[in-house]
VOBA-1610 file (N, C-alpha, C; in pm, whole numbers, padded with zeros to 5 digits, always signed):
BEGIN
Unk-02587-01109+01548Unk-02645-00970+01512Unk-02728-00983+01386Unk-02838-00921+01401Unk-02929-00930+01281Unk-02927-00802+01197Unk-02850-00700+01250Unk-02852-00560+01175Unk-02792-00589+01030Unk-02863-00530+00936Unk-02805-00516+00789Unk-02818-00387+00751Unk-02699-00333+00700Unk-02694-00207+00644Unk-02703-00209+00499Unk-02746-00093+00450Unk-02748-00080+00296Unk-02607-00093+00243Unk-02598-00173+00130Unk-02472-00180+00062Unk-02419-00039+00032Unk-02286-00014+00061Unk-02227+00113+00027Unk-02245+00229+00140Unk-02292+00177+00258Unk-02317+00278+00360Unk-02179+00307+00424Unk-02168+00430+00495Unk-02068+00454+00584Unk-02117+00428+00726Unk-02026+00359+00815Unk-02078+00319+00944Unk-01981+00397+01041Unk-02035+00464+01144Unk-01950+00515+01244Unk-02007+00472+01384Unk-01903+00453+01467Unk-01936+00412+01610Unk-01946+00538+01704Unk-02033+00548+01796Unk-02047+00648+01884Unk-02059+00586+02022Unk-02006+00663+02131Unk-02009+00605+02264Unk-02056+00718+02362Unk-02098+00838+02321Unk-02134+00945+02406Unk-02027+01047+02434Unk-01903+01012+02394Unk-01795+01111+02410Unk-01794+01218+02311Unk-01732+01335+02337Unk-01730+01443+02247Unk-01645+01405+02117Unk-01549+01325+02142Unk-01455+01273+02029Unk-01540+01184+01928Unk-01625+01103+01988Unk-01696+01014+01898Unk-01806+01088+01821Unk-01862+01194+01878Unk-01964+01276+01814Unk-01885+01355+01689Unk-01763+01406+01722Unk-01693+01473+01627Unk-01661+01374+01502Unk-01629+01258+01536Unk-01609+01157+01430Unk-01733+01132+01350Unk-01846+01123+01416Unk-01965+01114+01347Unk-02002+01241+01251Unk-01955+01343+01298Unk-01971+01475+01206Unk-01886+01451+01081Unk-01768+01404+01107Unk-01679+01386+00992Unk-01730+01287+00897Unk-01779+01168+00953Unk-01852+01065+00876Unk-01968+01125+00797Unk-02059+01211+00860Unk-02160+01257+00797Unk-02132+01352+00675Unk-02017+01443+00700Unk-01975+01530+00594Unk-01923+01454+00479Unk-01859+01340+00506Unk-01796+01255+00400Unk-01920+01180+00335Unk-02012+01131+00401Unk-02138+01069+00336Unk-02203+01162+00241Unk-02226+01280+00294Unk-02284+01386+00190Unk-02202+01390+00059Unk-02066+01406+00064Unk-01993+01413-00051Unk-01994+01298-00137Unk-02009+01182-00072Unk-02002+01053-00147Unk-02152+01010-00186Unk-02248+01079-00134Unk-02374+01048-00181Unk-02425+00899-00111Unk-02363+00882+00004Unk-02384+00754+00079Unk-02466+00764+00202Unk-02545+00664+00229Unk-02612+00662+00352Unk-02526+00654+00483Unk-02555+00688+00598Unk-02474+00686+00710Unk-02556+00600+00824Unk-02483+00514+00878Unk-02527+00440+00989Unk-02447+00468+01116Unk-02526+00520+01219Unk-02462+00556+01355Unk-02479+00447+01449Unk-02380+00377+01496Unk-02388+00268+01581Unk-02333+00275+01716Unk-02414+00220+01809Unk-02370+00204+01943Unk-02381+00065+01988Unk-02276+00012+02047Unk-02282-00126+02092Unk-02311-00135+02237Unk-02416-00205+02291Unk-02423-00222+02437Unk-02356-00352+02474Unk-02242-00324+02556Unk-02159-00435+02590Unk-02120-00437+02731Unk-02150-00547+02791Unk-02097-00557+02939Unk-02008-00695+02949Unk-01879-00673+02968Unk-01792-00786+02976Unk-01844-00894+03070Unk-01818-01020+03035Unk-01872-01121+03115Unk-01775-01149+03234Unk-01830-01154+03362Unk-01762-01185+03486Unk-01833-01290+03548Unk-01764-01352+03650Unk-01822-01462+03733Unk-01885-01394+03858Unk-02023-01416+03858Unk-02103-01377+03966Unk-02172-01480+04041Unk-02212-01465+04167Unk-02293-01561+04237Unk-02438-01547+04192Unk-02523-01644+04251Unk-02669-01642+04213Unk-02726-01511+04247Unk-02693-01455+04361Unk-02768-01339+04414Unk-02736-01217+04327Unk-02650-01226+04222Unk-02626-01099+04142Unk-02711-01105+04026Unk-02797-01196+04002Unk-02874-01201+03883Unk-02954-01074+03864Unk-03018-01026+03964Unk-03105-00911+03952Unk-03024-00796+03916Unk-02916-00781+03992Unk-02835-00669+03977Unk-02778-00664+03831Unk-02741-00769+03778Unk-02692-00780+03637Unk-02812-00740+03531Unk-02917-00786+03552Unk-03036-00734+03477Unk-03048-00586+03487Unk-03049-00533+03611Unk-03054-00391+03605Unk-02946-00308+03536Unk-02822-00379+03544Unk-02713-00309+03474Unk-02737-00315+03327Unk-02773-00431+03279Unk-02801-00448+03137Unk-02907-00355+03085Unk-03018-00333+03173Unk-03114-00242+03124Unk-03067-00099+03130Unk-02990-00068+03231Unk-02920+00069+03228Unk-02845+00096+03109Unk-02757+00003+03073Unk-02675+00024+02956Unk-02756+00032+02835Unk-02858-00057+02817Unk-02947-00036+02700Unk-03007+00097+02693Unk-03058+00158+02803Unk-03125+00290+02813Unk-03016+00400+02765Unk-02903+00378+02825Unk-02801+00470+02799Unk-02756+00479+02663Unk-02736+00353+02611Unk-02696+00338+02461Unk-02801+00388+02375Unk-02933+00360+02398Unk-03045+00424+02312Unk-03023+00577+02306Unk-03009+00637+02429Unk-03001+00782+02434Unk-02882+00837+02370Unk-02768+00762+02376Unk-02636+00806+02309Unk-02663+00818+02151Unk-02713+00702+02101Unk-02723+00703+01960Unk-02846+00788+01900Unk-02948+00795+01983Unk-03055+00879+01940Unk-03024+01038+01933Unk-02947+01072+02037Unk-02906+01209+02041Unk-02797+01245+01936Unk-02710+01162+01901Unk-02625+01168+01787Unk-02694+01182+01655Unk-02784+01099+01636Unk-02868+01101+01516Unk-02930+01236+01502Unk-03007+01286+01615Unk-03079+01401+01608Unk-02988+01527+01569Unk-02866+01528+01616Unk-02775+01632+01596Unk-02723+01634+01443Unk-02695+01507+01417Unk-02638+01488+01268Unk-02733+01517+01165Unk-02883+01482+01189Unk-02975+01521+01085Unk-02992+01660+01092Unk-02973+01729+01196Unk-02996+01873+01196Unk-02885+01949+01121Unk-02756+01893+01136Unk-02636+01961+01073Unk-02619+01913+00941Unk-02671+01791+00898Unk-02648+01735+00760Unk-02780+01676+00704Unk-02870+01770+00686Unk-03020+01730+00638Unk-03016+01657+00516Unk-02922+01668+00427Unk-02925+01604+00300Unk-02877+01446+00314Unk-02820+01414+00424Unk-02768+01267+00436Unk-02871+01189+00495Unk-02883+01064+00434Unk-02982+00961+00494Unk-02904+00898+00611Unk-02965+00911+00738Unk-02898+00882+00852Unk-02975+00775+00940Unk-02931+00672+00977Unk-02999+00560+01046Unk-02929+00540+01178Unk-03008+00508+01288Unk-02934+00465+01412Unk-02940+00320+01423Unk-02838+00263+01490Unk-02839+00114+01506Unk-02789+00097+01662Unk-02870+00040+01741Unk-02833-00011+01872Unk-02813-00148+01874Unk-02688-00201+01891Unk-02661-00347+01893Unk-02602-00400+02022Unk-02608-00534+02043Unk-02558-00584+02153Unk-02423-00662+02123Unk-02341-00666+02219Unk-02217-00747+02216Unk-02094-00659+02180Unk-01968-00719+02156Unk-01853-00657+02149Unk-01854-00550+02019Unk-01822-00426+02053Unk-01833-00323+01941Unk-01746-00358+01814Unk-01625-00410+01839Unk-01540-00450+01732Unk-01603-00552+01640Unk-01675-00662+01702Unk-01724-00776+01632Unk-01836-00717+01548Unk-01917-00627+01612Unk-02036-00559+01534Unk-01982-00484+01413Unk-01883-00401+01423Unk-01833-00330+01329Unk-01769-00420+01212Unk-01711-00522+01241Unk-01648-00608+01161Unk-01768-00682+01077Unk-01878-00710+01136Unk-01979-00765+01058Unk-02045-00678+00964Unk-02061-00555+01008Unk-02113-00443+00914Unk-02011-00416+00811Unk-01886-00432+00828Unk-01800-00400+00722Unk-01801-00491+00596Unk-01884-00594+00610Unk-01894-00679+00497Unk-01981-00617+00381Unk-02064-00530+00429Unk-02147-00455+00326Unk-02116-00307+00327Unk-02055-00263+00424Unk-02024-00102+00417Unk-01930-00068+00329Unk-01930+00060+00280Unk-01826+00123+00190Unk-01710+00169+00288Unk-01737+00216+00401Unk-01633+00260+00490Unk-01671+00262+00635Unk-01584+00214+00718Unk-01606+00215+00866Unk-01518+00335+00932Unk-01589+00411+01014Unk-01519+00521+01078Unk-01513+00493+01223Unk-01401+00472+01292Unk-01377+00436+01432Unk-01274+00520+01485Unk-01311+00588+01608Unk-01213+00664+01663Unk-01110+00589+01760Unk-01008+00652+01797Unk-00909+00594+01881Unk-00881+00656+02009Unk-00969+00758+02044Unk-00932+00841+02155Unk-01056+00832+02263Unk-01135+00728+02267Unk-01231+00714+02366Unk-01172+00655+02483Unk-01222+00688+02607Unk-01160+00654+02729Unk-01233+00545+02812Unk-01359+00540+02775Unk-01450+00444+02852Unk-01403+00295+02826Unk-01414+00204+02925Unk-01386+00060+02907Unk-01492-00009+02805Unk-01604+00063+02791Unk-01702+00007+02701Unk-01710+00079+02564Unk-01614+00167+02548Unk-01617+00257+02442Unk-01616+00189+02306Unk-01710+00227+02215Unk-01701+00163+02074Unk-01588+00222+01999Unk-01518+00332+02056Unk-01402+00381+01979Unk-01282+00375+02056Unk-01263+00275+02153Unk-01130+00272+02229Unk-01019+00222+02122Unk-00909+00252+02178Unk-00792+00231+02087Unk-00783+00084+02045Unk-00800-00010+02135Unk-00790-00151+02108Unk-00906-00192+02007Unk-01029-00135+02012Unk-01133-00161+01919Unk-01089-00113+01780Unk-01039+00009+01774Unk-00992+00063+01637Unk-00886-00023+01578Unk-00796-00072+01649Unk-00684-00147+01582Unk-00734-00279+01538Unk-00833-00338+01614Unk-00882-00470+01583Unk-00969-00460+01457Unk-01052-00353+01452Unk-01136-00334+01342Unk-01045-00305+01210Unk-00949-00228+01228Unk-00855-00187+01119Unk-00787-00320+01049Unk-00746-00405+01153Unk-00676-00524+01114Unk-00773-00628+01039Unk-00901-00625+01074Unk-00981-00732+01018Unk-01100-00697+00935Unk-01127-00573+00903Unk-01238-00518+00840Unk-01238-00561+00681Unk-01352-00588+00638Unk-01370-00620+00483Unk-01378-00494+00397Unk-01374-00370+00457Unk-01380-00252+00379Unk-01268-00154+00426Unk-01249-00038+00354Unk-01158+00047+00422Unk-01204+00108+00547Unk-01107+00146+00635Unk-01133+00192+00767Unk-01061+00328+00798Unk-01135+00423+00846Unk-01077+00541+00898Unk-01060+00535+01050Unk-00943+00534+01083Unk-00922+00556+01244Unk-00912+00707+01264Unk-01010+00761+01337Unk-01035+00904+01342Unk-00978+00963+01459Unk-00916+01078+01436Unk-00873+01171+01541Unk-00917+01306+01520Unk-00949+01389+01613Unk-00987+01529+01588Unk-00876+01612+01560Unk-00889+01714+01475Unk-00804+01805+01434Unk-00839+01945+01486Unk-00764+01968+01593Unk-00800+02109+01669Unk-00956+02131+01671Unk-01030+02023+01712Unk-01164+02049+01736Unk-01237+02078+01605Unk-01198+02043+01486Unk-01256+02070+01366Unk-01301+01934+01301Unk-01413+01882+01332Unk-01435+01756+01277Unk-01483+01745+01140Unk-01522+01836+01076Unk-01572+01837+00930Unk-01453+01860+00847Unk-01443+01786+00728Unk-01331+01810+00631Unk-01316+01953+00591Unk-01203+02002+00583Unk-01175+02158+00556Unk-01064+02155+00460Unk-00994+02284+00452Unk-00902+02290+00339Unk-00765+02237+00339Unk-00725+02166+00442Unk-00595+02102+00450Unk-00578+01981+00344Unk-00461+01960+00302Unk-00443+01855+00204Unk-00463+01711+00249Unk-00486+01630+00161Unk-00472+01484+00178Unk-00341+01423+00144Unk-00292+01333+00234Unk-00152+01276+00211Unk-00175+01130+00174Unk-00101+01073+00079Unk-00099+00939+00048Unk+00034+00867+00035Unk+00052+00754+00097Unk+00182+00695+00084Unk+00184+00609-00034Unk+00297+00619-00112Unk+00303+00546-00253Unk+00438+00457-00245Unk+00410+00324-00281Unk+00531+00241-00310Unk+00538+00155-00425Unk+00438+00185-00510Unk+00447+00121-00639Unk+00374-00017-00637Unk+00319-00071-00520Unk+00251-00192-00512Unk+00109-00197-00541Unk+00043-00302-00550Unk-00103-00313-00569Unk-00173-00254-00459Unk-00124-00270-00336Unk-00196-00217-00217Unk-00190-00066-00222Unk-00066-00014-00269Unk-00058+00128-00278Unk-00133+00184-00388Unk-00170+00113-00482Unk-00263+00159-00593Unk-00403+00176-00530Unk-00452+00085-00451Unk-00583+00108-00377Unk-00575+00247-00301Unk-00468+00256-00231Unk-00464+00378-00141Unk-00467+00511-00240Unk-00378+00498-00348Unk-00380+00616-00430Unk-00519+00657-00495Unk-00588+00550-00533Unk-00719+00568-00587Unk-00823+00637-00485Unk-00811+00590-00355Unk-00899+00641-00255Unk-00853+00781-00219Unk-00727+00809-00212Unk-00666+00947-00181Unk-00712+01056-00291Unk-00714+01013-00428Unk-00756+01098-00517Unk-00903+01123-00505Unk-00985+01024-00476Unk-01130+01046-00467Unk-01153+01150-00355Unk-01095+01117-00238Unk-01118+01205-00124Unk-01075+01354-00160Unk-00954+01372-00214Unk-00910+01500-00234Unk-00995+01577-00333Unk-01043+01500-00433Unk-01136+01562-00535Unk-01273+01601-00464Unk-01328+01504-00377Unk-01456+01540-00306Unk-01430+01660-00201Unk-01322+01674-00149Unk-01299+01776-00048Unk-01246+01907-00119Unk-01201+01894-00244Unk-01151+02010-00314Unk-01019+02057-00276Unk-00933+01969-00232Unk-00806+02003-00177Unk-00683+01941-00243Unk-00567+01976-00221Unk-00446+01932-00272Unk-00417+01792-00220Unk-00351+01707-00316Unk-00316+01575-00271Unk-00157+01575-00265Unk-00101+01533-00169Unk+00042+01510-00151Unk+00068+01388-00151Unk+00159+01337-00238Unk+00192+01194-00260Unk+00343+01165-00219Unk+00358+01085-00116Unk+00488+01071-00066Unk+00542+00929-00092Unk+00671+00926-00142Unk+00742+00805-00171Unk+00872+00808-00114Unk+00920+00689-00046Unk+01043+00690+00011Unk+01111+00567-00017Unk+01250+00556+00008Unk+01332+00438-00018Unk+01453+00442+00083Unk+01503+00335+00098Unk+01623+00319+00187Unk+01746+00348+00118Unk+01855+00369+00188Unk+01977+00421+00138Unk+02033+00321+00013Unk+02085+00378-00072Unk+02142+00307-00195Unk+02278+00371-00230Unk+02362+00276-00283Unk+02501+00325-00324Unk+02490+00382-00475Unk+02372+00377-00535Unk+02373+00426-00676Unk+02328+00578-00685Unk+02299+00641-00569Unk+02295+00789-00566Unk+02179+00853-00660Unk+02219+00929-00752Unk+02135+01010-00841Unk+02048+00903-00925Unk+02115+00789-00963Unk+02032+00697-01045Unk+01919+00643-00964Unk+01943+00608-00844Unk+01830+00565-00760Unk+01714+00678-00744Unk+01770+00796-00722Unk+01666+00908-00709Unk+01576+00916-00829Unk+01634+00902-00944Unk+01561+00919-01075Unk+01464+00799-01086Unk+01512+00687-01048Unk+01424+00566-01060Unk+01316+00570-00968Unk+01336+00608-00842Unk+01234+00614-00752Unk+01131+00717-00775Unk+01184+00831-00820Unk+01078+00943-00874Unk+00992+00903-00990Unk+01047+00800-01066Unk+00972+00766-01184Unk+00861+00657-01125Unk+00901+00591-01022Unk+00796+00491-00958Unk+00681+00583-00913Unk+00717+00687-00838Unk+00616+00777-00789Unk+00514+00832-00895Unk+00573+00874-00992Unk+00507+00943-01102Unk+00421+00838-01175Unk+00463+00726-01209Unk+00388+00622-01276Unk+00274+00565-01185Unk+00302+00562-01061Unk+00196+00511-00970Unk+00072+00600-00964Unk+00091+00737-01000Unk-00014+00834-00996Unk-00081+00865-01119Unk-00016+00815-01241Unk-00057+00860-01384Unk-00200+00831-01403Unk-00244+00708-01382Unk-00393+00684-01412Unk-00492+00766-01339Unk-00463+00791-01209Unk-00562+00865-01131Unk-00553+01014-01162Unk-00438+01064-01198Unk-00424+01201-01246Unk-00504+01231-01373Unk-00516+01128-01454Unk-00607+01147-01568Unk-00752+01151-01532Unk-00788+01065-01434Unk-00918+01051-01392Unk-00974+01161-01311Unk-00883+01215-01232Unk-00912+01339-01150Unk-00834+01458-01186Unk-00858+01527-01295Unk-00771+01633-01351Unk-00797+01758-01259Unk-00900+01756-01180Unk-00922+01869-01089Unk-00838+01870-00967Unk-00761+01762-00933Unk-00678+01741-00817Unk-00543+01806-00833Unk-00506+01895-00758Unk-00367+01950-00773Unk-00285+01858-00681Unk-00176+01812-00744Unk-00089+01712-00681Unk+00053+01763-00655Unk+00098+01739-00534Unk+00250+01755-00494Unk+00310+01628-00475Unk+00436+01625-00552Unk+00518+01487-00535Unk+00630+01514-00440Unk+00645+01415-00340Unk+00759+01419-00251Unk+00823+01287-00256Unk+00944+01285-00324Unk+01013+01154-00334Unk+01154+01171-00263Unk+01176+01086-00159Unk+01312+01116-00098Unk+01363+00992-00017Unk+01485+00980+00002Unk+01543+00879+00086Unk+01488+00889+00227Unk+01420+00804+00275Unk+01376+00823+00423Unk+01305+00688+00464Unk+01288+00681+00592Unk+01182+00582+00637Unk+01054+00611+00611Unk+00969+00527+00570Unk+00837+00557+00521Unk+00745+00614+00617Unk+00751+00567+00740Unk+00674+00623+00844Unk+00716+00768+00878Unk+00844+00795+00883Unk+00893+00925+00932Unk+00850+01026+00815Unk+00861+00976+00679Unk+00817+01069+00574Unk+00672+01116+00586Unk+00592+01012+00598Unk+00438+01040+00599Unk+00405+01121+00723Unk+00468+01094+00833Unk+00434+01175+00962Unk+00478+01312+00938Unk+00588+01336+00874Unk+00625+01481+00835Unk+00524+01546+00743Unk+00486+01470+00647Unk+00382+01526+00544Unk+00254+01555+00609Unk+00218+01468+00713Unk+00084+01477+00771Unk+00075+01582+00870Unk+00190+01659+00905Unk+00186+01768+01007Unk+00067+01863+00984Unk+00043+01892+00849Unk-00058+01990+00829Unk-00165+01931+00729Unk-00199+01811+00757Unk-00296+01734+00663Unk-00434+01709+00737Unk-00531+01699+00659Unk-00663+01648+00718Unk-00689+01498+00725Unk-00605+01425+00621Unk-00629+01276+00623Unk-00508+01219+00550Unk-00456+01114+00611Unk-00346+01027+00555Unk-00406+00903+00509Unk-00369+00870+00383Unk-00427+00736+00317Unk-00322+00635+00297Unk-00310+00514+00336Unk-00215+00423+00323Unk-00289+00278+00276Unk-00214+00200+00220Unk-00252+00061+00188Unk-00197-00021+00293Unk-00271-00143+00324Unk-00220-00233+00416Unk-00239-00376+00373Unk-00205-00477+00451Unk-00208-00610+00414Unk-00358-00654+00377Unk-00369-00759+00287Unk-00495-00824+00252Unk-00549-00884+00383Unk-00668-00955+00362Unk-00733-01024+00475Unk-00715-01162+00506Unk-00597-01209+00448Unk-00567-01346+00478Unk-00539-01371+00619Unk-00542-01506+00663Unk-00533-01535+00806Unk-00418-01478+00866Unk-00290-01492+00801Unk-00172-01436+00861Unk-00150-01287+00835Unk-00194-01245+00718Unk-00164-01097+00689Unk-00253-01012+00779Unk-00373-01076+00811Unk-00472-00985+00891Unk-00436-00976+01040Unk-00347-01052+01084Unk-00315-01059+01226Unk-00255-00918+01272Unk-00176-00857+01193Unk-00119-00723+01225Unk-00111-00629+01102Unk-00133-00504+01127Unk-00109-00409+01026Unk+00034-00400+01005Unk+00076-00360+00878Unk+00209-00343+00844Unk+00291-00243+00948Unk+00421-00265+00961Unk+00487-00183+01060Unk+00469-00023+01034Unk+00465+00019+00914Unk+00455+00151+00888Unk+00313+00200+00919Unk+00214+00118+00891Unk+00072+00158+00925Unk+00062+00166+01077Unk+00109+00063+01143Unk+00115+00060+01283Unk+00164+00187+01349Unk+00290+00229+01306Unk+00351+00338+01347Unk+00268+00470+01317Unk+00205+00483+01214Unk+00113+00595+01183Unk-00006+00591+01266Unk-00067+00487+01281Unk-00184+00470+01382Unk-00155+00532+01514Unk-00030+00495+01553Unk+00003+00536+01702Unk+00055+00677+01712Unk+00094+00741+01607Unk+00149+00873+01620Unk+00087+00984+01545Unk+00007+00949+01446Unk-00064+01067+01371Unk-00150+01146+01453Unk-00160+01279+01415Unk-00259+01366+01488Unk-00380+01387+01411Unk-00397+01328+01293Unk-00503+01339+01212Unk-00563+01210+01177Unk-00676+01192+01116Unk-00734+01078+01071Unk-00642+01001+00973Unk-00658+00869+00983Unk-00579+00787+00878Unk-00683+00686+00810Unk-00679+00678+00668Unk-00764+00578+00595Unk-00681+00464+00556Unk-00717+00350+00600Unk-00641+00226+00574Unk-00718+00148+00464Unk-00654+00142+00352Unk-00725+00062+00236Unk-00663-00075+00226Unk-00736-00174+00186Unk-00695-00305+00185Unk-00718-00368+00052Unk-00637-00465+00009Unk-00665-00543-00103Unk-00795-00622-00089Unk-00866-00661-00187Unk-00989-00751-00176Unk-00944-00898-00187Unk-00816-00924-00201Unk-00766-01065-00218Unk-00764-01135-00090
//
């Protein structure tokens, strides 16, 4: 693939579905707030099958049809986005090959990848399997996007972040504060732990972990109102509960090492499969 995006761009995949167009509107609204360019991508992809010699012409016709269709999809999406978000620099990219591999290549220079998880087409750039593969292997943060009651543009609901005191959690906290500040909304920080025999002593210690994990960002973003939720709970269950009325959930996940990248952590996997709102997955650069 020869496509090169501007460093710091937001990249969003579209496939012609309403859900992917809503994801693109979300990405454009975010790009406006971040002052970042937006790349709208469609991948022309026909899986390889075994055909006889007589199928060559038919295959060429299929490929040309997919190319024309893809060109129309990305062009129409860009026209609508430029109309509704005139302040954002928006570019169209029509690429060939597997959508996940194209998105992963672009993630090496992108600031953020936005990929939906509710497309239904087998060639969808936003199919569930594509979203998971991109989230597992991308070089930049990834938003796995889902519509919120048909409201694709960020609005007044809070941002939720999962906190555990780790370095990965620190990346998520920083991103969550940035988004909450950009959107002008409350940040809900959730921290959980498993059952302990030490009772109140454990409660105080874990509450301190949460407070200390947020201290630096609270100084950097004094405009962000923060709610702290620290309780004994399963991490995924806590965040799913907090996300019931949220516009975005932010979590940290494993780095990009060969083994770590094979699967998202169990908590993140759980959230990806069960959240009804978008999730932002932040990775360590290590």
